[in-house]
C-alpha positions in Angstrom: -42.5 12.5 42.5 -42.7 14.7 39.4 -44.3 18.1 39.8 -47.9 18.5 38.7 -48.0 21.4 36.2 -51.6 21.1 34.9 -54.8 20.3 36.7 -58.5 20.3 35.8 -61.0 19.7 38.6 -64.6 18.8 37.6 -64.4 21.1 34.6 -67.8 22.0 33.1 -68.4 24.3 30.1 -71.0 25.0 27.5 -71.0 27.6 24.7 -74.6 28.5 25.2 -76.0 28.7 28.7 -79.5 28.1 27.3 -78.5 24.7 25.9 -78.5 21.6 28.1 -75.6 19.9 26.3 -72.1 20.6 27.8 -69.0 20.6 25.6 -67.1 19.6 28.8 -69.0 17.8 31.6 -67.1 17.0 34.7 -63.6 16.7 33.2 -60.9 16.1 35.8 -57.3 15.3 34.9 -53.7 16.2 35.8 -50.4 16.3 33.9 -47.0 16.0 35.5 -43.9 17.7 34.2 -42.2 15.5 31.5 -45.3 13.5 30.7 -46.6 13.2 27.1 -50.4 13.2 26.9 -52.5 12.9 23.8 -56.2 13.8 23.8 -58.0 11.8 21.2 -61.6 11.7 20.2 -64.2 12.3 17.5 -65.1 15.6 16.0 -67.1 17.7 18.4 -66.2 15.7 21.5 -64.5 18.7 23.2 -60.7 18.4 22.5 -60.3 22.0 21.3 -62.5 23.2 24.1 -60.4 21.5 26.7 -57.2 22.9 25.2 -58.6 26.4 25.2 -59.2 26.1 29.0 -55.6 25.2 29.6 -54.4 28.5 28.1 -57.4 30.5 29.4 -58.8 31.3 26.0 -62.0 29.9 27.6 -62.9 30.0 31.3 -64.9 27.2 33.0 -68.6 27.6 33.9 -67.8 25.6 37.0 -64.8 23.7 38.3 -61.1 24.9 38.3 -58.1 24.8 36.0 -54.6 25.3 37.4 -51.5 25.8 35.3 -48.3 25.5 37.3 -50.4 26.5 40.4 -52.1 29.5 38.8 -55.9 29.6 38.8 -56.9 30.5 35.3 -60.0 32.3 36.6 -57.6 34.9 38.1 -57.7 37.4 35.3 -54.6 39.2 36.6 -52.5 36.1 35.8 -53.9 34.9 32.6 -51.0 36.1 30.5 -48.5 34.3 32.7 -49.5 30.8 31.4 -46.8 29.6 29.1 -47.8 27.8 25.9 -46.4 27.1 22.5 -48.5 27.4 19.3 -47.4 25.7 16.1 -49.3 25.8 12.8 -48.4 22.1 12.1 -50.2 19.5 10.1 -51.0 16.1 11.8 -48.2 14.4 10.0 -45.7 17.1 11.2 -47.0 16.8 14.7 -46.5 13.0 14.7 -42.9 13.5 13.5 -42.2 16.2 16.1 -43.7 14.1 18.9 -41.8 11.0 17.9 -38.5 12.9 17.6 -38.9 14.3 21.1 -39.9 11.0 22.6 -37.1 9.1 21.1 -34.6 11.7 22.3 -36.0 12.0 25.8 -36.4 15.6 25.0 -38.5 18.1 27.0 -41.4 18.6 24.7 -45.0 19.3 24.9 -47.0 18.3 28.0 -50.2 17.9 25.9 -50.6 17.4 22.2 -53.9 18.0 20.4 -54.3 15.9 17.2 -57.3 15.7 14.9 -56.7 12.2 13.6 -55.7 10.2 16.7 -55.8 6.9 14.9 -52.4 7.8 13.4 -50.9 7.7 16.9 -51.4 3.9 17.3 -47.7 3.4 17.4 -47.3 5.8 20.3 -50.1 4.0 22.2 -48.6 0.6 21.7 -45.1 1.8 22.7 -46.3 3.4 25.9 -45.4 7.0 24.9 -48.6 8.5 26.2 -50.0 8.3 29.7 -53.2 6.7 30.8 -56.1 9.1 30.7 -59.6 8.2 31.7 -62.1 11.0 32.0 -63.8 11.0 35.4 -67.2 11.0 33.8 -66.6 7.6 32.2 -64.2 6.0 34.7 -66.8 3.7 36.2 -68.1 2.5 32.8 -64.8 1.9 30.9 -63.4 -1.6 31.3 -59.9 -2.0 32.7 -58.6 -3.3 29.3 -59.6 0.0 27.7 -57.9 2.1 30.3 -54.4 1.0 29.5 -52.7 2.9 28.1 -55.3 5.2 26.8 -59.0 5.6 26.2 -59.5 6.2 22.5 -62.4 5.9 20.1 -63.0 5.3 16.5 -66.5 6.4 15.6 -68.4 6.1 12.3 -71.7 7.9 11.9 -74.2 5.9 10.0 -77.7 6.5 8.8 -79.9 3.3 9.3 -83.1 2.7 7.5 -85.3 -0.3 6.8 -85.1 -0.9 3.1 -87.6 -3.7 3.4 -90.4 -1.4 4.4 -93.2 -0.4 2.1 -92.4 2.4 -0.4 -88.9 3.0 1.0 -86.4 3.7 -1.8 -82.6 3.1 -1.8 -80.7 6.0 -0.4 -77.9 7.4 -2.5 -77.7 10.9 -1.1 -78.3 12.5 2.3 -80.8 14.9 0.9 -83.0 12.0 0.0 -83.6 11.5 3.7 -85.9 14.5 3.5 -88.2 12.9 0.9 -91.8 12.5 2.1 -91.8 8.8 1.7 -89.0 8.5 4.3 -91.3 9.8 7.0 -91.4 7.2 9.8 -88.6 5.1 8.3 -85.5 6.8 9.8 -83.8 5.9 13.0 -82.1 9.0 14.4 -80.4 9.6 17.7 -81.7 12.5 19.8 -79.9 15.6 18.5 -80.0 17.2 22.0 -77.5 14.4 23.1 -75.7 13.9 19.8 -73.7 16.8 18.5 -73.2 15.4 15.1 -76.9 14.8 14.6 -77.6 18.4 15.7 -75.1 19.7 13.2 -76.7 17.6 10.5 -80.2 19.0 11.3 -78.8 22.5 11.3 -77.3 21.8 7.9 -80.5 20.6 6.5 -82.7 23.3 8.0 -80.6 26.4 7.7 -81.3 28.9 5.0 -78.0 28.5 3.3 -78.3 24.7 3.1 -81.9 24.9 2.2 -80.9 26.8 -0.9 -78.4 24.1 -1.8 -81.1 21.4 -1.2 -83.6 23.2 -3.4 -81.0 23.6 -6.1 -80.2 20.0 -6.0 -83.8 19.1 -6.6 -84.2 21.9 -9.2 -87.2 23.4 -7.4 -88.8 26.5 -8.9 -87.0 29.6 -7.8 -84.1 27.8 -6.4 -80.6 29.3 -6.8 -78.4 28.0 -9.5 -75.8 25.3 -8.9 -72.1 26.3 -9.4 -71.0 26.3 -13.0 -67.9 24.3 -12.2 -66.9 22.0 -9.4 -64.2 19.3 -8.5 -65.5 15.8 -8.2 -64.6 12.1 -8.1 -66.7 9.4 -10.0 -68.3 8.2 -6.7 -69.6 11.8 -6.1 -71.2 11.9 -9.6 -72.8 8.5 -9.0 -74.4 9.9 -5.8 -76.0 12.8 -7.6 -79.8 12.7 -7.7 -79.7 13.5 -11.4 -76.5 13.0 -13.4 -78.0 14.6 -16.5 -77.4 18.1 -15.0 -73.7 17.7 -15.9 -72.3 18.6 -19.3 -70.9 15.8 -21.5 -67.5 17.1 -22.5 -67.8 15.4 -25.9 -70.3 18.1 -26.8 -67.5 20.8 -26.5 -64.2 19.0 -27.1 -63.4 17.7 -30.5 -62.2 14.1 -31.0 -58.8 15.5 -31.7 -58.7 17.5 -28.5 -59.8 14.5 -26.4 -57.2 12.3 -28.1 -54.6 14.6 -26.5 -55.5 13.2 -23.0 -54.4 9.9 -21.7 -57.3 7.5 -22.5 -57.2 5.8 -19.1 -57.8 9.2 -17.4 -60.8 10.0 -19.6 -62.1 6.5 -19.0 -62.3 7.1 -15.2 -64.3 10.3 -15.9 -66.8 8.5 -18.0 -70.0 7.7 -16.1 -72.8 5.8 -17.8 -71.2 6.4 -21.2 -71.0 10.2 -20.7 -67.7 12.0 -20.2 -68.7 14.2 -17.2 -65.4 14.5 -15.3 -62.4 16.1 -17.1 -59.0 15.0 -15.6 -56.9 17.8 -14.1 -54.2 16.2 -12.1 -53.6 12.5 -11.4 -51.7 10.5 -8.8 -50.3 7.0 -9.1 -48.5 4.6 -6.8 -44.8 4.9 -6.5 -42.1 2.9 -4.7 -40.2 5.3 -2.4 -36.8 4.0 -1.2 -34.5 5.3 1.5 -31.5 4.9 -0.8 -29.0 5.9 1.8 -30.1 3.0 4.0 -30.6 0.6 1.1 -27.0 1.3 -0.2 -25.6 0.2 3.2 -27.6 -3.0 3.1 -26.7 -3.6 -0.6 -23.0 -3.1 0.1 -22.9 -6.0 2.5 -25.4 -8.3 0.8 -25.2 -7.6 -2.9 -28.9 -6.7 -3.1 -29.9 -4.5 -6.0 -32.5 -1.9 -6.7 -33.3 -3.7 -9.9 -34.7 -6.5 -7.9 -37.4 -4.1 -6.6 -39.0 -3.9 -10.1 -41.1 -7.0 -9.4 -43.1 -8.1 -6.4 -41.3 -11.4 -6.3 -38.0 -9.6 -6.2 -39.1 -7.2 -3.6 -40.3 -10.0 -1.3 -37.0 -11.8 -1.7 -35.1 -8.6 -0.8 -37.4 -8.1 2.2 -36.5 -11.5 3.5 -32.8 -10.9 2.9 -33.1 -7.5 4.7 -34.8 -9.1 7.8 -31.9 -11.6 8.1 -29.3 -8.9 7.6 -30.9 -6.3 10.0 -31.9 -8.7 12.8 -35.6 -8.9 12.0 -36.5 -5.3 10.8 -39.3 -4.5 8.4 -38.3 -3.8 4.9 -41.3 -2.1 3.4 -44.8 -0.7 3.9 -47.8 -0.4 1.6 -50.4 2.4 1.8 -53.3 0.4 0.4 -53.0 -3.4 0.5 -56.3 -3.5 -1.4 -54.6 -1.9 -4.4 -51.8 -4.5 -4.4 -54.3 -7.3 -4.8 -56.7 -5.5 -7.1 -54.1 -4.3 -9.6 -51.9 -7.4 -9.2 -54.7 -10.0 -9.8 -56.0 -8.1 -12.8 -52.4 -7.8 -14.2 -52.2 -11.6 -14.0 -55.2 -12.0 -16.2 -57.8 -12.8 -13.6 -60.9 -10.9 -12.5 -60.6 -9.4 -9.0 -64.3 -8.5 -8.7 -67.4 -10.5 -9.4 -71.1 -9.8 -9.1 -71.1 -10.4 -5.3 -67.9 -8.7 -4.4 -64.4 -10.2 -4.6 -63.7 -13.3 -6.8 -60.8 -14.9 -4.8 -59.5 -16.9 -7.7 -56.2 -18.8 -8.1 -54.3 -15.6 -9.0 -55.4 -14.0 -5.7 -54.0 -17.0 -3.9 -50.8 -16.6 -5.9 -50.5 -12.9 -4.8 -51.5 -13.7 -1.2 -48.7 -16.2 -0.6 -45.6 -13.9 -0.8 -47.5 -11.0 0.7 -48.7 -12.9 3.7 -45.3 -14.6 4.1 -43.6 -11.2 4.3 -46.2 -10.0 6.8 -46.0 -13.0 9.1 -42.2 -13.1 9.1 -41.9 -9.4 9.7 -40.8 -8.0 6.3 -44.2 -6.1 5.7 -45.3 -3.3 7.9 -48.7 -4.0 9.5 -49.0 -0.9 11.6 -51.8 1.6 11.1 -51.4 4.9 9.3 -49.9 5.9 6.0 -46.8 4.3 4.6 -45.0 7.6 4.8 -44.7 7.4 8.6 -42.5 4.3 9.0 -40.3 5.4 6.1 -39.7 8.8 7.7 -38.8 7.2 11.1 -36.5 4.5 9.7 -38.8 1.7 10.7 -38.8 0.6 7.0 -36.6 1.6 4.1 -39.1 1.2 1.3 -42.8 2.2 0.9 -45.4 1.9 -1.9 -47.6 5.0 -1.6 -49.5 7.6 -3.5 -47.2 9.8 -5.5 -48.8 12.9 -3.9 -47.3 11.7 -0.5 -44.0 13.1 -1.6 -45.2 16.3 0.0 -44.9 14.6 3.4 -41.4 13.2 3.0 -38.3 14.7 4.4 -34.6 14.2 3.6 -33.9 13.7 7.3 -34.7 10.4 9.2 -34.9 10.4 13.0 -34.1 6.9 14.4 -35.2 5.3 17.7 -32.0 6.4 19.5 -32.6 10.0 18.4 -29.9 9.8 15.8 -30.7 11.8 12.7 -29.5 11.1 9.2 -29.5 13.0 6.0 -30.9 10.6 3.4 -31.8 10.4 -0.3 -35.4 9.4 -1.1 -35.5 7.7 -4.4 -38.7 7.2 -6.4 -39.2 4.1 -8.6 -42.1 2.8 -10.6 -44.5 0.5 -8.6 -43.4 -3.2 -8.6 -45.4 -5.6 -10.8 -45.7 -9.4 -10.9 -43.1 -11.1 -13.1 -44.8 -12.3 -16.3 -47.9 -10.1 -15.7 -49.1 -7.0 -17.5 -47.5 -3.8 -16.2 -50.6 -2.2 -14.6 -50.5 0.6 -12.0 -53.2 2.4 -10.1 -54.3 5.9 -11.0 -56.5 8.2 -8.9 -57.3 11.9 -8.7 -60.2 14.3 -8.9 -61.4 16.1 -12.1 -63.8 18.9 -13.0 -67.5 18.8 -13.7 -69.5 21.5 -15.5 -73.2 22.0 -14.7 -75.6 22.6 -17.6 -76.7 26.2 -17.7 -76.6 28.5 -20.7 -74.5 28.2 -23.9 -72.5 31.3 -22.9 -71.7 30.1 -19.4 -70.9 26.5 -20.5 -68.6 27.9 -23.2 -66.8 30.1 -20.7 -66.2 27.0 -18.5 -64.8 25.1 -21.5 -62.5 28.0 -22.4 -61.1 28.0 -18.9 -60.6 24.3 -18.8 -58.9 24.2 -22.2 -56.6 26.9 -21.0 -55.8 25.1 -17.7 -55.1 21.8 -19.6 -52.5 23.4 -21.9 -49.4 21.2 -21.5 -47.1 23.7 -19.9 -49.7 25.1 -17.6 -51.0 21.7 -16.6 -47.4 20.5 -15.9 -46.7 23.6 -13.7 -49.8 22.7 -11.6 -48.9 19.0 -11.4 -45.3 19.5 -10.4 -46.2 21.9 -7.6 -48.5 19.2 -6.0 -46.8 15.9 -6.6 -49.2 14.9 -9.3 -49.0 13.7 -12.9 -50.0 15.8 -16.0 -53.1 14.6 -17.8 -52.2 15.1 -21.5 -49.8 13.2 -23.7 -48.0 16.4 -24.7 -47.7 17.3 -21.0 -46.0 14.0 -20.3 -43.9 13.7 -23.4 -42.8 17.3 -24.0 -43.5 19.6 -21.1 -42.6 17.3 -18.1 -39.1 16.5 -19.3 -38.5 20.3 -19.7 -39.9 21.0 -16.3 -37.7 18.4 -14.6 -34.6 20.3 -15.9 -35.7 23.3 -13.8 -36.3 21.4 -10.5 -33.6 21.8 -7.8 -34.9 19.2 -5.2 -33.5 15.8 -6.1 -36.5 14.1 -4.4 -38.9 15.7 -6.8 -36.6 15.1 -9.8 -36.6 11.4 -8.9 -40.4 11.4 -8.6 -41.0 13.0 -12.0 -38.5 10.8 -13.7 -40.4 7.8 -12.3 -43.5 9.3 -13.8 -41.9 9.4 -17.2 -40.8 5.7 -16.9 -44.3 4.7 -15.7 -45.9 6.5 -18.6 -43.6 4.7 -21.1 -43.8 1.2 -19.7 -47.1 0.9 -17.8 -50.8 0.9 -18.4 -52.9 3.0 -15.9 -55.5 0.9 -14.2 -59.1 2.2 -14.1 -61.0 1.1 -11.0 -64.5 -0.1 -11.6 -67.4 2.2 -10.8 -69.2 0.1 -8.2 -71.5 1.3 -5.5 -69.9 -1.2 -3.1 -66.3 -0.3 -4.1 -65.5 1.7 -0.9 -67.1 -0.8 1.4 -65.2 -3.7 -0.2 -61.9 -1.7 0.1 -62.4 -0.8 3.7 -63.5 -4.2 4.7 -60.5 -5.9 3.0 -57.9 -3.5 4.6 -59.3 -4.1 8.1 -59.7 -7.8 7.7 -56.3 -8.5 6.1 -54.4 -6.4 8.7 -56.2 -7.9 11.6 -55.8 -11.5 10.4 -52.1 -11.1 9.6 -51.3 -9.2 12.8 -52.8 -12.1 14.8 -50.9 -14.5 12.6 -47.7 -12.6 13.2 -48.1 -13.0 16.9 -48.7 -16.7 16.5 -45.6 -17.0 14.3 -43.4 -15.3 16.9 -44.8 -17.7 19.5 -44.6 -20.9 17.6 -41.7 -20.4 15.2 -41.0 -21.2 11.6 -43.0 -24.5 11.7 -46.2 -22.4 11.9 -45.5 -20.5 8.7 -47.1 -22.9 6.2 -50.3 -23.5 8.2 -50.6 -19.7 8.8 -50.4 -19.0 5.1 -53.3 -21.3 4.5 -55.5 -20.2 7.5 -55.1 -16.5 7.0 -56.1 -16.8 3.3 -59.1 -18.9 4.3 -60.0 -16.4 7.0 -59.9 -13.4 4.7 -61.9 -15.2 2.0 -64.4 -16.6 4.6 -65.1 -13.1 5.9 -66.8 -12.3 2.6 -68.9 -15.5 2.5 -72.6 -14.8 2.8 
């Protein structure tokens, strides 16, 4: 039997003894030497509080904590408890954890991660031990105990929009309007930490000032002169007229220096209220080292990856050559269909949601075929993850994700390899328009005085100067926003870069700028809900179809292509 090195016995703790709500309420667990344990949960559920008890930063109100036999309440021994502290981002923690697991290395006994959903692969592969808090053991079904209790929680405000005199809610501040009295369903904040935090936000002096400013109440403090925003944020403002229209301060000649698609995304209700600062796009990232090995034996070419048709054919070829391994992953499957369908000359959206026309079916067939036969990665998380671990060798992802790539891949057998990550423009459909997604925040200026507005404009024009804008963009994995930045300053900046991965990325930007048109997503109130719903539905349907394909064989492929398409489309039927 492995030695137990960490034990919690009926651990209870609250930050304020006057409050009835416990941050930890009857937590009992143990960890054996060599085990890997992940503690997952929503914000405010007690993950950090529990961890602080294991290194005695906090002491229990009742119950006991033992670390390698030492009672943490024994003050004389507190500093004998060994722990390792790393200032790592979630993505770095995943990589470190995976590397240790694959190599059977002695790593952490417990890992605290904010976004536990990204650890799905670890759960599925049995890399974490079963953990069921004692307080919920009797209420959690057996199926949810193996291998791990984990939760995905969305907080929603629910109101009856059919009631009398109840307006549509666009902003959380509108919940405080007098006409909302008696129309809100709200969980008891004494039992719901998130709701308590929300009430504190609304009732505190600091937030009260912001609320008063938003409603432009007499005597309210002024809003900031300048802030970063996306179009959806502007659309949620109670009054968009508080924002300056940049056309009042920029000449037509000055605005003509920006890429028109970037300005189009910042135009809300025919007013240019968001000035682009840095933009991302979708890029095809390729592990060229692994691809070259594959190409040497099969004759596959990088040129084939310029089209979706070619990429899918290569993916099928790679699966045959590799013994069934995935070829590529996609960050946002919704983007593939949205941009692809529009590039083929068909509307992706209609008044009710998604159109699901013939071109959608055309795009679905190779996509679904790749997913069902194993060529398309269907795991959760970002496309960067399987590319960094060698589970795929190509990924379509945001250009800004270059910050998360490494030139070292750690494979399942703990073998590491120095690799070259190559950036290529996003694939397109053969015969279609060369469209590619563009995203990124911009800057808004709040109406104030002529002097302050002019000061903001002076700063923004200074920041948008080609060389300065390119310096900002190349430090963050983004594109410049002006034509001169792209055509003159970016090529010069590339000459100064030393990292070949970044050189490749910015060369792909230049090619994209020359050959593609940047797609402008529609400004719809239901855009995010349509995107989220599609991602979830498509992944679930294809994951289930993949299991059926593996069970029934190739004869099931054609029927599955039809049924999965019908299921996705049917999920949107009213």
